[in-house]
Biotite code that builds the C-alpha atoms (Angstrom):
import biotite.structure as struc

atoms = struc.array([
    struc.Atom([67.487, 12.031, -24.151], chain_id="A", res_id=1, res_name="PRO", atom_name="CA", element="C"),
    struc.Atom([67.209, 14.936, -26.576], chain_id="A", res_id=2, res_name="PRO", atom_name="CA", element="C"),
    struc.Atom([64.105, 15.053, -28.751], chain_id="A", res_id=3, res_name="ALA", atom_name="CA", element="C"),
    struc.Atom([64.336, 13.727, -32.323], chain_id="A", res_id=4, res_name="PRO", atom_name="CA", element="C"),
    struc.Atom([63.934, 16.499, -34.914], chain_id="A", res_id=5, res_name="PRO", atom_name="CA", element="C"),
    struc.Atom([60.316, 15.602, -35.693], chain_id="A", res_id=6, res_name="GLU", atom_name="CA", element="C"),
    struc.Atom([59.250, 16.198, -32.078], chain_id="A", res_id=7, res_name="HIS", atom_name="CA", element="C"),
    struc.Atom([58.736, 19.404, -30.179], chain_id="A", res_id=8, res_name="THR", atom_name="CA", element="C"),
    struc.Atom([59.803, 19.451, -26.514], chain_id="A", res_id=9, res_name="PRO", atom_name="CA", element="C"),
    struc.Atom([56.136, 18.995, -25.541], chain_id="A", res_id=10, res_name="LEU", atom_name="CA", element="C"),
    struc.Atom([55.409, 16.031, -27.790], chain_id="A", res_id=11, res_name="THR", atom_name="CA", element="C"),
    struc.Atom([58.708, 14.366, -26.873], chain_id="A", res_id=12, res_name="TRP", atom_name="CA", element="C"),
    struc.Atom([57.986, 14.725, -23.147], chain_id="A", res_id=13, res_name="ALA", atom_name="CA", element="C"),
    struc.Atom([54.553, 13.179, -23.736], chain_id="A", res_id=14, res_name="ALA", atom_name="CA", element="C"),
    struc.Atom([56.059, 10.382, -25.856], chain_id="A", res_id=15, res_name="TRP", atom_name="CA", element="C"),
    struc.Atom([58.472, 9.605, -23.000], chain_id="A", res_id=16, res_name="CYS", atom_name="CA", element="C"),
    struc.Atom([55.738, 9.806, -20.349], chain_id="A", res_id=17, res_name="GLY", atom_name="CA", element="C"),
    struc.Atom([57.356, 12.712, -18.526], chain_id="A", res_id=18, res_name="ASP", atom_name="CA", element="C"),
    struc.Atom([54.336, 14.179, -16.753], chain_id="A", res_id=19, res_name="LEU", atom_name="CA", element="C"),
    struc.Atom([56.291, 16.825, -14.817], chain_id="A", res_id=20, res_name="LEU", atom_name="CA", element="C"),
    struc.Atom([57.908, 18.208, -17.969], chain_id="A", res_id=21, res_name="THR", atom_name="CA", element="C"),
    struc.Atom([54.581, 18.235, -19.836], chain_id="A", res_id=22, res_name="VAL", atom_name="CA", element="C"),
    struc.Atom([52.972, 20.083, -16.924], chain_id="A", res_id=23, res_name="GLN", atom_name="CA", element="C"),
    struc.Atom([55.825, 22.586, -16.800], chain_id="A", res_id=24, res_name="SER", atom_name="CA", element="C"),
    struc.Atom([55.739, 23.255, -20.561], chain_id="A", res_id=25, res_name="LEU", atom_name="CA", element="C"),
    struc.Atom([51.968, 23.725, -20.578], chain_id="A", res_id=26, res_name="LEU", atom_name="CA", element="C"),
    struc.Atom([52.109, 25.976, -17.527], chain_id="A", res_id=27, res_name="GLN", atom_name="CA", element="C"),
    struc.Atom([54.421, 28.244, -19.549], chain_id="A", res_id=28, res_name="GLN", atom_name="CA", element="C"),
    struc.Atom([52.155, 28.142, -22.620], chain_id="A", res_id=29, res_name="SER", atom_name="CA", element="C"),
    struc.Atom([48.720, 26.514, -22.109], chain_id="A", res_id=30, res_name="PRO", atom_name="CA", element="C"),
    struc.Atom([47.626, 27.094, -25.717], chain_id="A", res_id=31, res_name="ALA", atom_name="CA", element="C"),
    struc.Atom([50.293, 24.643, -26.926], chain_id="A", res_id=32, res_name="LYS", atom_name="CA", element="C"),
    struc.Atom([48.321, 21.605, -25.749], chain_id="A", res_id=33, res_name="VAL", atom_name="CA", element="C"),
    struc.Atom([46.411, 21.075, -28.987], chain_id="A", res_id=34, res_name="SER", atom_name="CA", element="C"),
    struc.Atom([48.582, 22.796, -31.574], chain_id="A", res_id=35, res_name="ARG", atom_name="CA", element="C"),
    struc.Atom([52.089, 21.585, -30.751], chain_id="A", res_id=36, res_name="ASP", atom_name="CA", element="C"),
    struc.Atom([52.403, 18.641, -33.124], chain_id="A", res_id=37, res_name="MET", atom_name="CA", element="C"),
    struc.Atom([54.893, 16.067, -34.324], chain_id="A", res_id=38, res_name="VAL", atom_name="CA", element="C"),
    struc.Atom([56.198, 16.582, -37.848], chain_id="A", res_id=39, res_name="LYS", atom_name="CA", element="C"),
    struc.Atom([55.871, 13.526, -40.054], chain_id="A", res_id=40, res_name="ARG", atom_name="CA", element="C"),
    struc.Atom([59.245, 12.183, -41.116], chain_id="A", res_id=41, res_name="GLY", atom_name="CA", element="C"),
    struc.Atom([61.026, 15.191, -39.620], chain_id="A", res_id=42, res_name="GLY", atom_name="CA", element="C"),
    struc.Atom([60.446, 17.075, -42.873], chain_id="A", res_id=43, res_name="GLN", atom_name="CA", element="C"),
    struc.Atom([58.226, 19.844, -41.595], chain_id="A", res_id=44, res_name="GLY", atom_name="CA", element="C"),
    struc.Atom([54.933, 18.188, -42.539], chain_id="A", res_id=45, res_name="VAL", atom_name="CA", element="C"),
    struc.Atom([52.758, 17.897, -39.479], chain_id="A", res_id=46, res_name="SER", atom_name="CA", element="C"),
    struc.Atom([51.569, 14.395, -38.719], chain_id="A", res_id=47, res_name="GLY", atom_name="CA", element="C"),
    struc.Atom([49.218, 15.958, -36.224], chain_id="A", res_id=48, res_name="GLY", atom_name="CA", element="C"),
    struc.Atom([50.288, 13.920, -33.203], chain_id="A", res_id=49, res_name="GLU", atom_name="CA", element="C"),
    struc.Atom([49.625, 16.120, -30.205], chain_id="A", res_id=50, res_name="THR", atom_name="CA", element="C"),
    struc.Atom([50.867, 15.496, -26.670], chain_id="A", res_id=51, res_name="ALA", atom_name="CA", element="C"),
    struc.Atom([47.676, 13.528, -25.973], chain_id="A", res_id=52, res_name="LEU", atom_name="CA", element="C"),
    struc.Atom([48.090, 11.314, -29.019], chain_id="A", res_id=53, res_name="LEU", atom_name="CA", element="C"),
    struc.Atom([51.759, 10.667, -28.224], chain_id="A", res_id=54, res_name="CYS", atom_name="CA", element="C"),
    struc.Atom([50.958, 9.730, -24.626], chain_id="A", res_id=55, res_name="ALA", atom_name="CA", element="C"),
    struc.Atom([48.082, 7.452, -25.661], chain_id="A", res_id=56, res_name="ALA", atom_name="CA", element="C"),
    struc.Atom([50.160, 5.686, -28.311], chain_id="A", res_id=57, res_name="GLN", atom_name="CA", element="C"),
    struc.Atom([52.874, 4.972, -25.754], chain_id="A", res_id=58, res_name="GLN", atom_name="CA", element="C"),
    struc.Atom([50.388, 3.897, -23.061], chain_id="A", res_id=59, res_name="GLY", atom_name="CA", element="C"),
    struc.Atom([51.217, 6.603, -20.525], chain_id="A", res_id=60, res_name="HIS", atom_name="CA", element="C"),
    struc.Atom([47.847, 6.414, -18.777], chain_id="A", res_id=61, res_name="LEU", atom_name="CA", element="C"),
    struc.Atom([48.681, 8.900, -16.005], chain_id="A", res_id=62, res_name="ASP", atom_name="CA", element="C"),
    struc.Atom([49.624, 11.471, -18.617], chain_id="A", res_id=63, res_name="LEU", atom_name="CA", element="C"),
    struc.Atom([46.543, 10.754, -20.765], chain_id="A", res_id=64, res_name="VAL", atom_name="CA", element="C"),
    struc.Atom([44.351, 11.177, -17.680], chain_id="A", res_id=65, res_name="GLN", atom_name="CA", element="C"),
    struc.Atom([46.004, 14.478, -16.758], chain_id="A", res_id=66, res_name="TRP", atom_name="CA", element="C"),
    struc.Atom([45.897, 15.835, -20.313], chain_id="A", res_id=67, res_name="LEU", atom_name="CA", element="C"),
    struc.Atom([42.163, 15.084, -20.579], chain_id="A", res_id=68, res_name="LEU", atom_name="CA", element="C"),
    struc.Atom([41.381, 16.760, -17.257], chain_id="A", res_id=69, res_name="THR", atom_name="CA", element="C"),
    struc.Atom([39.934, 20.257, -17.842], chain_id="A", res_id=70, res_name="PRO", atom_name="CA", element="C"),
    struc.Atom([42.246, 23.153, -17.048], chain_id="A", res_id=71, res_name="THR", atom_name="CA", element="C"),
    struc.Atom([39.587, 24.406, -14.597], chain_id="A", res_id=72, res_name="SER", atom_name="CA", element="C"),
    struc.Atom([40.336, 21.278, -12.553], chain_id="A", res_id=73, res_name="LYS", atom_name="CA", element="C"),
    struc.Atom([44.116, 21.598, -12.815], chain_id="A", res_id=74, res_name="GLY", atom_name="CA", element="C"),
    struc.Atom([44.617, 19.410, -15.883], chain_id="A", res_id=75, res_name="GLY", atom_name="CA", element="C"),
    struc.Atom([46.002, 19.848, -19.375], chain_id="A", res_id=76, res_name="GLY", atom_name="CA", element="C"),
    struc.Atom([42.719, 20.664, -21.102], chain_id="A", res_id=77, res_name="GLY", atom_name="CA", element="C"),
    struc.Atom([43.179, 18.451, -24.162], chain_id="A", res_id=78, res_name="SER", atom_name="CA", element="C"),
    struc.Atom([40.163, 17.542, -26.239], chain_id="A", res_id=79, res_name="SER", atom_name="CA", element="C"),
    struc.Atom([39.217, 13.859, -26.405], chain_id="A", res_id=80, res_name="PRO", atom_name="CA", element="C"),
    struc.Atom([38.316, 14.503, -30.064], chain_id="A", res_id=81, res_name="ARG", atom_name="CA", element="C"),
    struc.Atom([41.884, 15.376, -31.146], chain_id="A", res_id=82, res_name="GLU", atom_name="CA", element="C"),
    struc.Atom([42.925, 13.557, -34.330], chain_id="A", res_id=83, res_name="LYS", atom_name="CA", element="C"),
    struc.Atom([46.105, 13.295, -36.342], chain_id="A", res_id=84, res_name="ASN", atom_name="CA", element="C"),
    struc.Atom([46.106, 13.906, -40.107], chain_id="A", res_id=85, res_name="ILE", atom_name="CA", element="C"),
    struc.Atom([45.109, 10.281, -40.693], chain_id="A", res_id=86, res_name="ASP", atom_name="CA", element="C"),
    struc.Atom([42.064, 10.625, -38.418], chain_id="A", res_id=87, res_name="GLY", atom_name="CA", element="C"),
    struc.Atom([43.635, 8.666, -35.565], chain_id="A", res_id=88, res_name="GLY", atom_name="CA", element="C"),
    struc.Atom([42.322, 9.438, -32.079], chain_id="A", res_id=89, res_name="THR", atom_name="CA", element="C"),
    struc.Atom([43.864, 8.655, -28.703], chain_id="A", res_id=90, res_name="ALA", atom_name="CA", element="C"),
    struc.Atom([41.676, 5.553, -28.467], chain_id="A", res_id=91, res_name="LEU", atom_name="CA", element="C"),
    struc.Atom([42.637, 4.302, -31.919], chain_id="A", res_id=92, res_name="LEU", atom_name="CA", element="C"),
    struc.Atom([46.366, 4.851, -31.381], chain_id="A", res_id=93, res_name="LEU", atom_name="CA", element="C"),
    struc.Atom([46.307, 3.193, -27.966], chain_id="A", res_id=94, res_name="ALA", atom_name="CA", element="C"),
    struc.Atom([44.412, 0.246, -29.494], chain_id="A", res_id=95, res_name="SER", atom_name="CA", element="C"),
    struc.Atom([46.783, -0.143, -32.432], chain_id="A", res_id=96, res_name="LEU", atom_name="CA", element="C"),
    struc.Atom([49.756, -0.252, -30.068], chain_id="A", res_id=97, res_name="HIS", atom_name="CA", element="C"),
    struc.Atom([48.237, -2.663, -27.546], chain_id="A", res_id=98, res_name="GLY", atom_name="CA", element="C"),
    struc.Atom([47.933, -0.195, -24.648], chain_id="A", res_id=99, res_name="ARG", atom_name="CA", element="C"),
    struc.Atom([45.105, -2.055, -22.923], chain_id="A", res_id=100, res_name="LEU", atom_name="CA", element="C"),
    struc.Atom([44.872, 0.006, -19.707], chain_id="A", res_id=101, res_name="ALA", atom_name="CA", element="C"),
    struc.Atom([44.729, 3.232, -21.726], chain_id="A", res_id=102, res_name="THR", atom_name="CA", element="C"),
    struc.Atom([42.138, 1.758, -24.108], chain_id="A", res_id=103, res_name="VAL", atom_name="CA", element="C"),
    struc.Atom([39.950, 0.605, -21.217], chain_id="A", res_id=104, res_name="GLN", atom_name="CA", element="C"),
    struc.Atom([40.159, 3.977, -19.468], chain_id="A", res_id=105, res_name="TRP", atom_name="CA", element="C"),
    struc.Atom([39.289, 5.873, -22.662], chain_id="A", res_id=106, res_name="LEU", atom_name="CA", element="C"),
    struc.Atom([36.370, 3.538, -23.423], chain_id="A", res_id=107, res_name="LEU", atom_name="CA", element="C"),
    struc.Atom([34.985, 3.977, -19.898], chain_id="A", res_id=108, res_name="GLU", atom_name="CA", element="C"),
    struc.Atom([34.894, 7.700, -20.552], chain_id="A", res_id=109, res_name="ARG", atom_name="CA", element="C"),
    struc.Atom([33.240, 7.466, -23.948], chain_id="A", res_id=110, res_name="GLY", atom_name="CA", element="C"),
    struc.Atom([36.356, 7.659, -26.085], chain_id="A", res_id=111, res_name="GLY", atom_name="CA", element="C"),
    struc.Atom([35.803, 7.398, -29.810], chain_id="A", res_id=112, res_name="SER", atom_name="CA", element="C"),
    struc.Atom([37.835, 5.744, -32.488], chain_id="A", res_id=113, res_name="SER", atom_name="CA", element="C"),
])
């Protein structure tokens, strides 16, 4: 489906768990991984949800794992310390939305809330 107006193509692909599209978009522009953000309420105010935060909130563990893999190892190169404007991390968002497998994986790797 087309992305809602508050999402960029990258954040929408992450929200939907579309690993191949996320990989393709980041291959075209690797710097987008941490600065392409969802706009809060579709009104142009960034809520700060990056591809990583969208994937974690939706429980797309394969995508979270790939995004947190360093680019030197063929991954997305996201930072595990990314936060939205409310201070929410991947671990916190996954926890709030009951994404147990994602929470466990992040905790095993030292994820912070």
